[in-house]
Structures are given as C-alpha cells and as structure tokens.
N, C-alpha and C positions, 0 to 999 in steps of 0.2 A: 392156900394150898401148900402143902408140905414140899421141901425141896425134892425129897426121894420121889414123891408122886409126880411132881413136874418133870423130873427126868425122865421117867418111864412114859409119861404122856408125850414128850418131845421125841423120845427114841422110836415111840410107835408111829408119830407123825413123819419122822424121817424114813421110817421103813415103808410106809405107804406111799411116800414120794418117790423112794428107790423103785418100787415096783412099778408104778406109773411111769416113770422115766425109762426103765428098761423095756417096757412094752411100746413106749413111743420110738425108742431108738430101733428097736427090732421092725417095728412096723415101716419106718421111714427110711431105713438103710438100704432097701431095694427099690428106691424111688426112681423112676424114670420121667424125664421131661422129653417127649418124643423118643429118639433113639439114644439120647446120652443120660448115662446114668448119673445120678446125684445122690450120694451116700450121706443124706442129712443126719442119720444116726450117729455118725461120725463126730459131727460138730456138736451134736447134743452131749454126747459123753465127755467130749474134750472141755466142754464148759460146765457140765452138772457134777461130774465126779469129784473135782478140787473143792467145789462149793460143798458137797455133802460131808467131806472129810473135814473141812474146816468147822462146819457147824455141829458135827458130832463131838470133835476134840473140844470145841469152845463151850457147848451147852450140856453135853451127856457125859463124857468120861475123857478126862486129860491123862490117858494111859496109852501105851503101846497097842493095846487091844482095841482101844477106842478108836485110835488113828487108822488101824487095819481094817475096821469092821465095815466101812462102806466099800472098800475094793473086794474085800472077800464076798460080801453080800451081792455086789454088783456081778462078779463072775458066776456065783451060784445061780443067781436069777438069769443070766444070759444064757447058762446051760440049760436050766430046767425050761424056761419060756421057749428058747431057740430050737431045741431039740424035741421036748415034748410038748410042744404049742398046744393051743387051745382047739380042741376037736381033732387031734392027731396030726395037725399041720406043722411042718418044719418051717419056722421062720428064720432059720440060720442055714440056708443051703451052703454047699461045698462050693463056694467061688471067691473071688478076690474081694468083693464088698463086706464079706463075712469076715476074711481075713484081717480086711482093714479096721473094722469094728472092734476085733479082738485086740489088734495091736494098738490102736489108739486108747481102748480102755485100759489096757496093761500100761502103756506109757504114762497116761495121765493119772492113773492110780497110784503108780510107782513114785511119780514124782510129788504127787500131793502127800503121800504117806510119808516121804522123806522130808518134805518142807514141815509137816506137823510134828515130826520128831525132833528136828531142829528147833522148832519153836518151843517145845516143851523142854528142851535141854537148856537153851539159852534163858529160860523163864520170862516172866511178863516184862513187857517194855514199859518204860517210864512215861 
C-alpha cells in the first residue's frame, strides 16, 4: 500500500474512532449511580483526546493543522451530536456535567495540542 493511501486510511480510522468516542462521552456523561452523578464522559475525554492528537501527528500529519485537527473535530462533534442528537434528543443539557465535559475537553485538547507543537519544534528524539 502506498504511503498516501495509508495516511488517508489511518485518518479515516481515527475519524471513526473520534465519532464513537464522542458518542460514548455524551452517553456516559449523565451517568448516575443511585442519586450520585458519575460523569464518566469526562474521564474518557481526558484519556482519549491526547491519544488522538498524538496518533494524528505521528501517523497522519506532523503539522500545526494535524495537531489541531483532533481538538477541532472533537468540539464540532460534541456540538453536533450533543445539540442535534439522534432523533432530536439533546445529549448535552445545560447543567454542570455538560460544562465539566466541555471544560475537560478544552483543557485536554489545548494541553495535547501544545505538547504536540513542542514535539514538532524540538524535532525527533534520538
């Protein structure tokens, strides 16, 4: 397989994984165990978004746009799936759990974006 085709295939795979992760994050963000809210979607985004950024830069595109792509795609998907959910359902209601998900995603995304930019500037490690 040619390198260009491999990049497109891997980018498509990462996009599919991103869509599934956002769907799981939104579904599990409003999880309750009894009367106690357990925002599991926040944990998923804190773990998955830096991993997606690292995979994108390492395998698809070692550019600024490549480093920013997972964060931008994540925010777009959260807004689209959260507000215009399946069947008209709102998966991102106006409460503290939704705000926590957006804040954690923004923090994890910006930190991973900055880390990948620093890696690109410093070059490959020996």
